N, CA, C and O atoms as a Maestro MAE file, in Angstrom:
{
 s_m_m2io_version
 :::
 2.0.0
}

f_m_ct {
 s_m_title
 :::
 protein
 m_atom[316] {
  # First column is atom index #
  i_m_mmod_type
  r_m_x_coord
  r_m_y_coord
  r_m_z_coord
  i_m_residue_number
  s_m_chain_name
  s_m_pdb_residue_name
  s_m_pdb_atom_name
  i_m_atomic_number
  :::
  1 25 1.787 9.135 63.976 1 A "UNK " " N  " 7
  2 3 2.980 9.957 64.048 1 A "UNK " " CA " 6
  3 2 3.791 9.838 62.762 1 A "UNK " " C  " 6
  4 15 4.330 10.822 62.256 1 A "UNK " " O  " 8
  5 25 3.867 8.621 62.246 2 A "UNK " " N  " 7
  6 3 4.630 8.402 61.020 2 A "UNK " " CA " 6
  7 2 4.049 9.202 59.860 2 A "UNK " " C  " 6
  8 15 4.795 9.793 59.079 2 A "UNK " " O  " 8
  9 25 2.731 9.224 59.742 3 A "UNK " " N  " 7
  10 3 2.080 9.933 58.639 3 A "UNK " " CA " 6
  11 2 2.327 11.432 58.702 3 A "UNK " " C  " 6
  12 15 2.341 12.101 57.669 3 A "UNK " " O  " 8
  13 25 2.521 11.967 59.907 4 A "UNK " " N  " 7
  14 3 2.762 13.397 60.070 4 A "UNK " " CA " 6
  15 2 4.237 13.736 59.977 4 A "UNK " " C  " 6
  16 15 4.621 14.901 60.077 4 A "UNK " " O  " 8
  17 25 5.070 12.713 59.785 5 A "UNK " " N  " 7
  18 3 6.479 12.970 59.604 5 A "UNK " " CA " 6
  19 2 7.278 13.084 60.889 5 A "UNK " " C  " 6
  20 15 8.355 13.680 60.886 5 A "UNK " " O  " 8
  21 25 6.776 12.523 62.000 6 A "UNK " " N  " 7
  22 3 7.522 12.561 63.257 6 A "UNK " " CA " 6
  23 2 8.837 11.818 63.068 6 A "UNK " " C  " 6
  24 15 8.846 10.628 62.752 6 A "UNK " " O  " 8
  25 25 9.936 12.516 63.259 7 A "UNK " " N  " 7
  26 3 11.247 11.965 62.949 7 A "UNK " " CA " 6
  27 2 11.579 10.753 63.809 7 A "UNK " " C  " 6
  28 15 12.186 9.802 63.316 7 A "UNK " " O  " 8
  29 25 11.197 10.766 65.081 8 A "UNK " " N  " 7
  30 3 11.469 9.611 65.948 8 A "UNK " " CA " 6
  31 2 10.690 8.386 65.471 8 A "UNK " " C  " 6
  32 15 11.215 7.272 65.468 8 A "UNK " " O  " 8
  33 25 9.443 8.597 65.070 9 A "UNK " " N  " 7
  34 3 8.626 7.483 64.583 9 A "UNK " " CA " 6
  35 2 9.213 6.905 63.300 9 A "UNK " " C  " 6
  36 15 9.234 5.689 63.110 9 A "UNK " " O  " 8
  37 25 9.683 7.775 62.430 10 A "UNK " " N  " 7
  38 3 10.266 7.309 61.163 10 A "UNK " " CA " 6
  39 2 11.503 6.463 61.442 10 A "UNK " " C  " 6
  40 15 11.652 5.371 60.893 10 A "UNK " " O  " 8
  41 25 12.385 6.967 62.293 11 A "UNK " " N  " 7
  42 3 13.609 6.236 62.611 11 A "UNK " " CA " 6
  43 2 13.292 4.920 63.315 11 A "UNK " " C  " 6
  44 15 13.875 3.885 62.992 11 A "UNK " " O  " 8
  45 25 12.372 4.958 64.273 12 A "UNK " " N  " 7
  46 3 12.016 3.737 64.999 12 A "UNK " " CA " 6
  47 2 11.402 2.697 64.067 12 A "UNK " " C  " 6
  48 15 11.679 1.506 64.202 12 A "UNK " " O  " 8
  49 25 10.577 3.133 63.131 13 A "UNK " " N  " 7
  50 3 10.004 2.196 62.176 13 A "UNK " " CA " 6
  51 2 11.110 1.579 61.310 13 A "UNK " " C  " 6
  52 15 11.044 0.403 60.951 13 A "UNK " " O  " 8
  53 25 12.114 2.375 60.983 14 A "UNK " " N  " 7
  54 3 13.265 1.847 60.261 14 A "UNK " " CA " 6
  55 2 13.952 0.735 61.034 14 A "UNK " " C  " 6
  56 15 14.352 -0.273 60.452 14 A "UNK " " O  " 8
  57 25 14.093 0.911 62.338 15 A "UNK " " N  " 7
  58 3 14.691 -0.121 63.192 15 A "UNK " " CA " 6
  59 2 13.832 -1.384 63.168 15 A "UNK " " C  " 6
  60 15 14.360 -2.494 63.097 15 A "UNK " " O  " 8
  61 25 12.510 -1.218 63.226 16 A "UNK " " N  " 7
  62 3 11.619 -2.381 63.191 16 A "UNK " " CA " 6
  63 2 11.763 -3.144 61.879 16 A "UNK " " C  " 6
  64 15 11.796 -4.374 61.872 16 A "UNK " " O  " 8
  65 25 11.848 -2.405 60.758 17 A "UNK " " N  " 7
  66 3 12.048 -3.086 59.469 17 A "UNK " " CA " 6
  67 2 13.419 -3.748 59.406 17 A "UNK " " C  " 6
  68 15 13.558 -4.831 58.837 17 A "UNK " " O  " 8
  69 25 14.417 -3.115 59.977 18 A "UNK " " N  " 7
  70 3 15.757 -3.701 59.993 18 A "UNK " " CA " 6
  71 2 15.758 -5.021 60.759 18 A "UNK " " C  " 6
  72 15 16.387 -5.990 60.334 18 A "UNK " " O  " 8
  73 25 15.058 -5.057 61.877 19 A "UNK " " N  " 7
  74 3 15.079 -6.226 62.757 19 A "UNK " " CA " 6
  75 2 13.933 -7.200 62.513 19 A "UNK " " C  " 6
  76 15 13.917 -8.290 63.084 19 A "UNK " " O  " 8
  77 25 12.974 -6.821 61.674 20 A "UNK " " N  " 7
  78 3 11.819 -7.686 61.441 20 A "UNK " " CA " 6
  79 2 10.921 -7.787 62.652 20 A "UNK " " C  " 6
  80 15 10.353 -8.846 62.920 20 A "UNK " " O  " 8
  81 25 10.788 -6.704 63.381 21 A "UNK " " N  " 7
  82 3 9.948 -6.676 64.591 21 A "UNK " " CA " 6
  83 2 8.553 -6.170 64.235 21 A "UNK " " C  " 6
  84 15 8.366 -4.977 63.993 21 A "UNK " " O  " 8
  85 25 7.581 -7.067 64.204 22 A "UNK " " N  " 7
  86 3 6.200 -6.687 63.919 22 A "UNK " " CA " 6
  87 2 5.900 -6.495 62.444 22 A "UNK " " C  " 6
  88 15 4.745 -6.323 62.055 22 A "UNK " " O  " 8
  89 25 6.935 -6.525 61.628 23 A "UNK " " N  " 7
  90 3 6.818 -6.385 60.177 23 A "UNK " " CA " 6
  91 2 7.807 -7.352 59.545 23 A "UNK " " C  " 6
  92 15 8.735 -7.819 60.206 23 A "UNK " " O  " 8
  93 25 7.610 -7.651 58.269 24 A "UNK " " N  " 7
  94 3 8.588 -8.479 57.566 24 A "UNK " " CA " 6
  95 2 9.907 -7.714 57.471 24 A "UNK " " C  " 6
  96 15 9.924 -6.530 57.134 24 A "UNK " " O  " 8
  97 25 11.001 -8.394 57.768 25 A "UNK " " N  " 7
  98 3 12.304 -7.735 57.698 25 A "UNK " " CA " 6
  99 2 12.553 -7.246 56.280 25 A "UNK " " C  " 6
  100 15 12.358 -7.983 55.313 25 A "UNK " " O  " 8
  101 25 12.985 -5.995 56.166 26 A "UNK " " N  " 7
  102 3 13.210 -5.392 54.856 26 A "UNK " " CA " 6
  103 2 14.271 -4.309 55.020 26 A "UNK " " C  " 6
  104 15 13.959 -3.174 55.381 26 A "UNK " " O  " 8
  105 25 15.519 -4.663 54.755 27 A "UNK " " N  " 7
  106 3 16.610 -3.715 54.953 27 A "UNK " " CA " 6
  107 2 16.539 -2.537 53.983 27 A "UNK " " C  " 6
  108 15 16.951 -1.430 54.330 27 A "UNK " " O  " 8
  109 25 16.024 -2.759 52.778 28 A "UNK " " N  " 7
  110 3 15.885 -1.655 51.819 28 A "UNK " " CA " 6
  111 2 14.903 -0.617 52.338 28 A "UNK " " C  " 6
  112 15 15.156 0.584 52.254 28 A "UNK " " O  " 8
  113 25 13.781 -1.085 52.874 29 A "UNK " " N  " 7
  114 3 12.786 -0.157 53.424 29 A "UNK " " CA " 6
  115 2 13.350 0.543 54.653 29 A "UNK " " C  " 6
  116 15 13.118 1.735 54.851 29 A "UNK " " O  " 8
  117 25 14.092 -0.198 55.482 30 A "UNK " " N  " 7
  118 3 14.722 0.409 56.654 30 A "UNK " " CA " 6
  119 2 15.660 1.536 56.219 30 A "UNK " " C  " 6
  120 15 15.643 2.621 56.801 30 A "UNK " " O  " 8
  121 25 16.473 1.278 55.202 31 A "UNK " " N  " 7
  122 3 17.404 2.295 54.719 31 A "UNK " " CA " 6
  123 2 16.661 3.527 54.209 31 A "UNK " " C  " 6
  124 15 17.088 4.654 54.462 31 A "UNK " " O  " 8
  125 25 15.560 3.325 53.499 32 A "UNK " " N  " 7
  126 3 14.768 4.463 53.010 32 A "UNK " " CA " 6
  127 2 14.199 5.270 54.173 32 A "UNK " " C  " 6
  128 15 14.178 6.500 54.131 32 A "UNK " " O  " 8
  129 25 13.739 4.577 55.205 33 A "UNK " " N  " 7
  130 3 13.198 5.275 56.377 33 A "UNK " " CA " 6
  131 2 14.296 6.034 57.116 33 A "UNK " " C  " 6
  132 15 14.083 7.162 57.561 33 A "UNK " " O  " 8
  133 25 15.477 5.412 57.249 34 A "UNK " " N  " 7
  134 3 16.584 6.120 57.888 34 A "UNK " " CA " 6
  135 2 16.969 7.360 57.085 34 A "UNK " " C  " 6
  136 15 17.277 8.404 57.660 34 A "UNK " " O  " 8
  137 25 16.951 7.244 55.751 35 A "UNK " " N  " 7
  138 3 17.254 8.402 54.909 35 A "UNK " " CA " 6
  139 2 16.230 9.507 55.130 35 A "UNK " " C  " 6
  140 15 16.583 10.682 55.222 35 A "UNK " " O  " 8
  141 25 14.957 9.123 55.215 36 A "UNK " " N  " 7
  142 3 13.889 10.106 55.427 36 A "UNK " " CA " 6
  143 2 14.076 10.802 56.776 36 A "UNK " " C  " 6
  144 15 13.946 12.023 56.865 36 A "UNK " " O  " 8
  145 25 14.380 10.037 57.822 37 A "UNK " " N  " 7
  146 3 14.595 10.628 59.145 37 A "UNK " " CA " 6
  147 2 15.862 11.483 59.156 37 A "UNK " " C  " 6
  148 15 15.896 12.543 59.781 37 A "UNK " " O  " 8
  149 25 16.898 11.019 58.463 38 A "UNK " " N  " 7
  150 3 18.135 11.784 58.381 38 A "UNK " " CA " 6
  151 2 17.882 13.135 57.714 38 A "UNK " " C  " 6
  152 15 18.413 14.159 58.144 38 A "UNK " " O  " 8
  153 25 17.065 13.126 56.658 39 A "UNK " " N  " 7
  154 3 16.746 14.370 55.957 39 A "UNK " " CA " 6
  155 2 16.031 15.364 56.863 39 A "UNK " " C  " 6
  156 15 16.032 16.566 56.599 39 A "UNK " " O  " 8
  157 25 15.421 14.857 57.932 40 A "UNK " " N  " 7
  158 3 14.748 15.719 58.911 40 A "UNK " " CA " 6
  159 2 15.661 16.031 60.106 40 A "UNK " " C  " 6
  160 15 15.233 16.651 61.079 40 A "UNK " " O  " 8
  161 25 16.944 15.584 60.015 41 A "UNK " " N  " 7
  162 3 17.922 15.954 61.024 41 A "UNK " " CA " 6
  163 2 18.134 14.968 62.153 41 A "UNK " " C  " 6
  164 15 18.793 15.304 63.137 41 A "UNK " " O  " 8
  165 25 17.596 13.750 62.045 42 A "UNK " " N  " 7
  166 3 17.736 12.781 63.134 42 A "UNK " " CA " 6
  167 2 19.139 12.169 63.144 42 A "UNK " " C  " 6
  168 15 19.546 11.521 62.180 42 A "UNK " " O  " 8
  169 25 19.871 12.378 64.239 43 A "UNK " " N  " 7
  170 3 21.249 11.911 64.341 43 A "UNK " " CA " 6
  171 2 21.317 10.389 64.408 43 A "UNK " " C  " 6
  172 15 22.213 9.789 63.814 43 A "UNK " " O  " 8
  173 25 20.388 9.755 65.120 44 A "UNK " " N  " 7
  174 3 20.379 8.288 65.179 44 A "UNK " " CA " 6
  175 2 20.218 7.692 63.782 44 A "UNK " " C  " 6
  176 15 20.860 6.698 63.442 44 A "UNK " " O  " 8
  177 25 19.364 8.303 62.991 45 A "UNK " " N  " 7
  178 3 19.150 7.812 61.620 45 A "UNK " " CA " 6
  179 2 20.415 7.958 60.787 45 A "UNK " " C  " 6
  180 15 20.714 7.103 59.953 45 A "UNK " " O  " 8
  181 25 21.161 9.043 61.009 46 A "UNK " " N  " 7
  182 3 22.419 9.231 60.290 46 A "UNK " " CA " 6
  183 2 23.376 8.085 60.619 46 A "UNK " " C  " 6
  184 15 23.995 7.508 59.725 46 A "UNK " " O  " 8
  185 25 23.490 7.763 61.906 47 A "UNK " " N  " 7
  186 3 24.364 6.658 62.332 47 A "UNK " " CA " 6
  187 2 23.883 5.332 61.760 47 A "UNK " " C  " 6
  188 15 24.680 4.548 61.244 47 A "UNK " " O  " 8
  189 25 22.588 5.081 61.849 48 A "UNK " " N  " 7
  190 3 22.036 3.828 61.328 48 A "UNK " " CA " 6
  191 2 22.308 3.689 59.837 48 A "UNK " " C  " 6
  192 15 22.702 2.622 59.368 48 A "UNK " " O  " 8
  193 25 22.097 4.765 59.100 49 A "UNK " " N  " 7
  194 3 22.323 4.721 57.665 49 A "UNK " " CA " 6
  195 2 23.808 4.534 57.363 49 A "UNK " " C  " 6
  196 15 24.170 3.861 56.397 49 A "UNK " " O  " 8
  197 25 24.655 5.123 58.180 50 A "UNK " " N  " 7
  198 3 26.091 4.917 58.032 50 A "UNK " " CA " 6
  199 2 26.469 3.451 58.162 50 A "UNK " " C  " 6
  200 15 27.284 2.942 57.392 50 A "UNK " " O  " 8
  201 25 25.877 2.778 59.134 51 A "UNK " " N  " 7
  202 3 26.130 1.347 59.318 51 A "UNK " " CA " 6
  203 2 25.657 0.571 58.092 51 A "UNK " " C  " 6
  204 15 26.343 -0.337 57.622 51 A "UNK " " O  " 8
  205 25 24.483 0.934 57.577 52 A "UNK " " N  " 7
  206 3 23.954 0.241 56.397 52 A "UNK " " CA " 6
  207 2 24.897 0.394 55.211 52 A "UNK " " C  " 6
  208 15 25.166 -0.575 54.502 52 A "UNK " " O  " 8
  209 25 25.404 1.615 54.992 53 A "UNK " " N  " 7
  210 3 26.338 1.819 53.878 53 A "UNK " " CA " 6
  211 2 27.658 1.093 54.136 53 A "UNK " " C  " 6
  212 15 28.254 0.550 53.206 53 A "UNK " " O  " 8
  213 25 28.112 1.077 55.364 54 A "UNK " " N  " 7
  214 3 29.352 0.386 55.691 54 A "UNK " " CA " 6
  215 2 29.244 -1.110 55.410 54 A "UNK " " C  " 6
  216 15 30.184 -1.729 54.912 54 A "UNK " " O  " 8
  217 25 28.086 -1.682 55.736 55 A "UNK " " N  " 7
  218 3 27.904 -3.128 55.626 55 A "UNK " " CA " 6
  219 2 27.173 -3.553 54.354 55 A "UNK " " C  " 6
  220 15 27.032 -4.749 54.098 55 A "UNK " " O  " 8
  221 25 26.713 -2.603 53.562 56 A "UNK " " N  " 7
  222 3 25.973 -2.935 52.347 56 A "UNK " " CA " 6
  223 2 24.628 -3.575 52.647 56 A "UNK " " C  " 6
  224 15 24.215 -4.515 51.968 56 A "UNK " " O  " 8
  225 25 23.952 -3.068 53.656 57 A "UNK " " N  " 7
  226 3 22.650 -3.609 54.056 57 A "UNK " " CA " 6
  227 2 21.539 -2.703 53.530 57 A "UNK " " C  " 6
  228 15 21.376 -1.577 54.001 57 A "UNK " " O  " 8
  229 25 20.783 -3.189 52.564 58 A "UNK " " N  " 7
  230 3 19.664 -2.421 52.020 58 A "UNK " " CA " 6
  231 2 20.080 -1.359 51.021 58 A "UNK " " C  " 6
  232 15 19.235 -0.747 50.368 58 A "UNK " " O  " 8
  233 25 21.375 -1.141 50.902 59 A "UNK " " N  " 7
  234 3 21.951 -0.179 49.963 59 A "UNK " " CA " 6
  235 2 23.252 -0.780 49.437 59 A "UNK " " C  " 6
  236 15 23.786 -1.723 50.020 59 A "UNK " " O  " 8
  237 25 23.750 -0.239 48.351 60 A "UNK " " N  " 7
  238 3 25.057 -0.686 47.847 60 A "UNK " " CA " 6
  239 2 26.136 -0.274 48.846 60 A "UNK " " C  " 6
  240 15 26.138 0.855 49.337 60 A "UNK " " O  " 8
  241 25 27.043 -1.184 49.140 61 A "UNK " " N  " 7
  242 3 28.105 -0.873 50.092 61 A "UNK " " CA " 6
  243 2 28.929 0.301 49.588 61 A "UNK " " C  " 6
  244 15 29.328 0.349 48.425 61 A "UNK " " O  " 8
  245 25 29.178 1.250 50.492 62 A "UNK " " N  " 7
  246 3 29.928 2.446 50.121 62 A "UNK " " CA " 6
  247 2 30.590 2.970 51.393 62 A "UNK " " C  " 6
  248 15 29.990 3.730 52.153 62 A "UNK " " O  " 8
  249 25 31.832 2.552 51.612 63 A "UNK " " N  " 7
  250 3 32.517 2.917 52.850 63 A "UNK " " CA " 6
  251 2 32.807 4.409 52.937 63 A "UNK " " C  " 6
  252 15 32.806 4.966 54.035 63 A "UNK " " O  " 8
  253 25 33.054 5.066 51.817 64 A "UNK " " N  " 7
  254 3 33.315 6.502 51.881 64 A "UNK " " CA " 6
  255 2 32.047 7.263 52.270 64 A "UNK " " C  " 6
  256 15 32.111 8.240 53.015 64 A "UNK " " O  " 8
  257 25 30.904 6.817 51.767 65 A "UNK " " N  " 7
  258 3 29.639 7.451 52.171 65 A "UNK " " CA " 6
  259 2 29.362 7.172 53.645 65 A "UNK " " C  " 6
  260 15 28.886 8.049 54.366 65 A "UNK " " O  " 8
  261 25 29.658 5.956 54.094 66 A "UNK " " N  " 7
  262 3 29.500 5.624 55.510 66 A "UNK " " CA " 6
  263 2 30.352 6.551 56.369 66 A "UNK " " C  " 6
  264 15 29.883 7.067 57.384 66 A "UNK " " O  " 8
  265 25 31.593 6.760 55.968 67 A "UNK " " N  " 7
  266 3 32.487 7.630 56.736 67 A "UNK " " CA " 6
  267 2 31.948 9.057 56.789 67 A "UNK " " C  " 6
  268 15 32.005 9.705 57.835 67 A "UNK " " O  " 8
  269 25 31.426 9.546 55.664 68 A "UNK " " N  " 7
  270 3 30.838 10.899 55.649 68 A "UNK " " CA " 6
  271 2 29.642 10.988 56.588 68 A "UNK " " C  " 6
  272 15 29.468 11.985 57.288 68 A "UNK " " O  " 8
  273 25 28.817 9.938 56.600 69 A "UNK " " N  " 7
  274 3 27.649 9.942 57.486 69 A "UNK " " CA " 6
  275 2 28.077 9.909 58.950 69 A "UNK " " C  " 6
  276 15 27.505 10.617 59.778 69 A "UNK " " O  " 8
  277 25 29.076 9.095 59.273 70 A "UNK " " N  " 7
  278 3 29.557 9.050 60.658 70 A "UNK " " CA " 6
  279 2 30.144 10.395 61.070 70 A "UNK " " C  " 6
  280 15 29.953 10.838 62.203 70 A "UNK " " O  " 8
  281 25 30.861 11.048 60.150 71 A "UNK " " N  " 7
  282 3 31.408 12.377 60.445 71 A "UNK " " CA " 6
  283 2 30.281 13.377 60.663 71 A "UNK " " C  " 6
  284 15 30.348 14.213 61.564 71 A "UNK " " O  " 8
  285 25 29.244 13.287 59.833 72 A "UNK " " N  " 7
  286 3 28.093 14.189 59.971 72 A "UNK " " CA " 6
  287 2 27.424 13.993 61.328 72 A "UNK " " C  " 6
  288 15 27.062 14.965 61.990 72 A "UNK " " O  " 8
  289 25 27.259 12.739 61.742 73 A "UNK " " N  " 7
  290 3 26.648 12.466 63.046 73 A "UNK " " CA " 6
  291 2 27.522 13.010 64.164 73 A "UNK " " C  " 6
  292 15 27.015 13.589 65.125 73 A "UNK " " O  " 8
  293 25 28.825 12.828 64.045 74 A "UNK " " N  " 7
  294 3 29.736 13.320 65.054 74 A "UNK " " CA " 6
  295 2 29.664 14.851 65.144 74 A "UNK " " C  " 6
  296 15 29.665 15.420 66.235 74 A "UNK " " O  " 8
  297 25 29.601 15.498 63.986 75 A "UNK " " N  " 7
  298 3 29.516 16.952 63.962 75 A "UNK " " CA " 6
  299 2 28.228 17.464 64.606 75 A "UNK " " C  " 6
  300 15 28.188 18.574 65.139 75 A "UNK " " O  " 8
  301 25 27.180 16.647 64.551 76 A "UNK " " N  " 7
  302 3 25.906 17.026 65.166 76 A "UNK " " CA " 6
  303 2 25.870 16.675 66.651 76 A "UNK " " C  " 6
  304 15 24.896 16.975 67.341 76 A "UNK " " O  " 8
  305 25 26.934 16.040 67.138 77 A "UNK " " N  " 7
  306 3 27.026 15.813 68.580 77 A "UNK " " CA " 6
  307 2 26.778 14.391 69.038 77 A "UNK " " C  " 6
  308 15 26.772 14.148 70.245 77 A "UNK " " O  " 8
  309 25 26.572 13.432 68.139 78 A "UNK " " N  " 7
  310 3 26.387 12.035 68.557 78 A "UNK " " CA " 6
  311 2 27.740 11.360 68.564 78 A "UNK " " C  " 6
  312 15 28.251 10.929 67.530 78 A "UNK " " O  " 8
  313 25 28.313 11.279 69.762 79 A "UNK " " N  " 7
  314 3 29.668 10.717 69.885 79 A "UNK " " CA " 6
  315 2 29.596 9.336 70.476 79 A "UNK " " C  " 6
  316 15 30.627 8.690 70.662 79 A "UNK " " O  " 8
  :::
 }
 m_bond[315] {
  # First column is bond index #
  i_m_from
  i_m_to
  i_m_order
  :::
  1 1 2 1
  2 2 3 1
  3 3 4 2
  4 3 5 1
  5 5 6 1
  6 6 7 1
  7 7 8 2
  8 7 9 1
  9 9 10 1
  10 10 11 1
  11 11 12 2
  12 11 13 1
  13 13 14 1
  14 14 15 1
  15 15 16 2
  16 15 17 1
  17 17 18 1
  18 18 19 1
  19 19 20 2
  20 19 21 1
  21 21 22 1
  22 22 23 1
  23 23 24 2
  24 23 25 1
  25 25 26 1
  26 26 27 1
  27 27 28 2
  28 27 29 1
  29 29 30 1
  30 30 31 1
  31 31 32 2
  32 31 33 1
  33 33 34 1
  34 34 35 1
  35 35 36 2
  36 35 37 1
  37 37 38 1
  38 38 39 1
  39 39 40 2
  40 39 41 1
  41 41 42 1
  42 42 43 1
  43 43 44 2
  44 43 45 1
  45 45 46 1
  46 46 47 1
  47 47 48 2
  48 47 49 1
  49 49 50 1
  50 50 51 1
  51 51 52 2
  52 51 53 1
  53 53 54 1
  54 54 55 1
  55 55 56 2
  56 55 57 1
  57 57 58 1
  58 58 59 1
  59 59 60 2
  60 59 61 1
  61 61 62 1
  62 62 63 1
  63 63 64 2
  64 63 65 1
  65 65 66 1
  66 66 67 1
  67 67 68 2
  68 67 69 1
  69 69 70 1
  70 70 71 1
  71 71 72 2
  72 71 73 1
  73 73 74 1
  74 74 75 1
  75 75 76 2
  76 75 77 1
  77 77 78 1
  78 78 79 1
  79 79 80 2
  80 79 81 1
  81 81 82 1
  82 82 83 1
  83 83 84 2
  84 83 85 1
  85 85 86 1
  86 86 87 1
  87 87 88 2
  88 87 89 1
  89 89 90 1
  90 90 91 1
  91 91 92 2
  92 91 93 1
  93 93 94 1
  94 94 95 1
  95 95 96 2
  96 95 97 1
  97 97 98 1
  98 98 99 1
  99 99 100 2
  100 99 101 1
  101 101 102 1
  102 102 103 1
  103 103 104 2
  104 103 105 1
  105 105 106 1
  106 106 107 1
  107 107 108 2
  108 107 109 1
  109 109 110 1
  110 110 111 1
  111 111 112 2
  112 111 113 1
  113 113 114 1
  114 114 115 1
  115 115 116 2
  116 115 117 1
  117 117 118 1
  118 118 119 1
  119 119 120 2
  120 119 121 1
  121 121 122 1
  122 122 123 1
  123 123 124 2
  124 123 125 1
  125 125 126 1
  126 126 127 1
  127 127 128 2
  128 127 129 1
  129 129 130 1
  130 130 131 1
  131 131 132 2
  132 131 133 1
  133 133 134 1
  134 134 135 1
  135 135 136 2
  136 135 137 1
  137 137 138 1
  138 138 139 1
  139 139 140 2
  140 139 141 1
  141 141 142 1
  142 142 143 1
  143 143 144 2
  144 143 145 1
  145 145 146 1
  146 146 147 1
  147 147 148 2
  148 147 149 1
  149 149 150 1
  150 150 151 1
  151 151 152 2
  152 151 153 1
  153 153 154 1
  154 154 155 1
  155 155 156 2
  156 155 157 1
  157 157 158 1
  158 158 159 1
  159 159 160 2
  160 159 161 1
  161 161 162 1
  162 162 163 1
  163 163 164 2
  164 163 165 1
  165 165 166 1
  166 166 167 1
  167 167 168 2
  168 167 169 1
  169 169 170 1
  170 170 171 1
  171 171 172 2
  172 171 173 1
  173 173 174 1
  174 174 175 1
  175 175 176 2
  176 175 177 1
  177 177 178 1
  178 178 179 1
  179 179 180 2
  180 179 181 1
  181 181 182 1
  182 182 183 1
  183 183 184 2
  184 183 185 1
  185 185 186 1
  186 186 187 1
  187 187 188 2
  188 187 189 1
  189 189 190 1
  190 190 191 1
  191 191 192 2
  192 191 193 1
  193 193 194 1
  194 194 195 1
  195 195 196 2
  196 195 197 1
  197 197 198 1
  198 198 199 1
  199 199 200 2
  200 199 201 1
  201 201 202 1
  202 202 203 1
  203 203 204 2
  204 203 205 1
  205 205 206 1
  206 206 207 1
  207 207 208 2
  208 207 209 1
  209 209 210 1
  210 210 211 1
  211 211 212 2
  212 211 213 1
  213 213 214 1
  214 214 215 1
  215 215 216 2
  216 215 217 1
  217 217 218 1
  218 218 219 1
  219 219 220 2
  220 219 221 1
  221 221 222 1
  222 222 223 1
  223 223 224 2
  224 223 225 1
  225 225 226 1
  226 226 227 1
  227 227 228 2
  228 227 229 1
  229 229 230 1
  230 230 231 1
  231 231 232 2
  232 231 233 1
  233 233 234 1
  234 234 235 1
  235 235 236 2
  236 235 237 1
  237 237 238 1
  238 238 239 1
  239 239 240 2
  240 239 241 1
  241 241 242 1
  242 242 243 1
  243 243 244 2
  244 243 245 1
  245 245 246 1
  246 246 247 1
  247 247 248 2
  248 247 249 1
  249 249 250 1
  250 250 251 1
  251 251 252 2
  252 251 253 1
  253 253 254 1
  254 254 255 1
  255 255 256 2
  256 255 257 1
  257 257 258 1
  258 258 259 1
  259 259 260 2
  260 259 261 1
  261 261 262 1
  262 262 263 1
  263 263 264 2
  264 263 265 1
  265 265 266 1
  266 266 267 1
  267 267 268 2
  268 267 269 1
  269 269 270 1
  270 270 271 1
  271 271 272 2
  272 271 273 1
  273 273 274 1
  274 274 275 1
  275 275 276 2
  276 275 277 1
  277 277 278 1
  278 278 279 1
  279 279 280 2
  280 279 281 1
  281 281 282 1
  282 282 283 1
  283 283 284 2
  284 283 285 1
  285 285 286 1
  286 286 287 1
  287 287 288 2
  288 287 289 1
  289 289 290 1
  290 290 291 1
  291 291 292 2
  292 291 293 1
  293 293 294 1
  294 294 295 1
  295 295 296 2
  296 295 297 1
  297 297 298 1
  298 298 299 1
  299 299 300 2
  300 299 301 1
  301 301 302 1
  302 302 303 1
  303 303 304 2
  304 303 305 1
  305 305 306 1
  306 306 307 1
  307 307 308 2
  308 307 309 1
  309 309 310 1
  310 310 311 1
  311 311 312 2
  312 311 313 1
  313 313 314 1
  314 314 315 1
  315 315 316 2
  :::
 }
}
């Protein structure tokens, strides 16, 4: 599913990398996967990436970008 670009698989794999479940923990890779899923419209990935930017996990901390991502998720209906 991941190879075909299934958005749920991409986001879920990001969670596994974030938590080190079945793979070596890698927040940078998790952030890249969340970005990829977000680019395909996944609202959960938008929220996850927002948290990463808020906390500086796997990406440079950027609270304004985090706020924009949370607003984007809210606008898409994830409240």
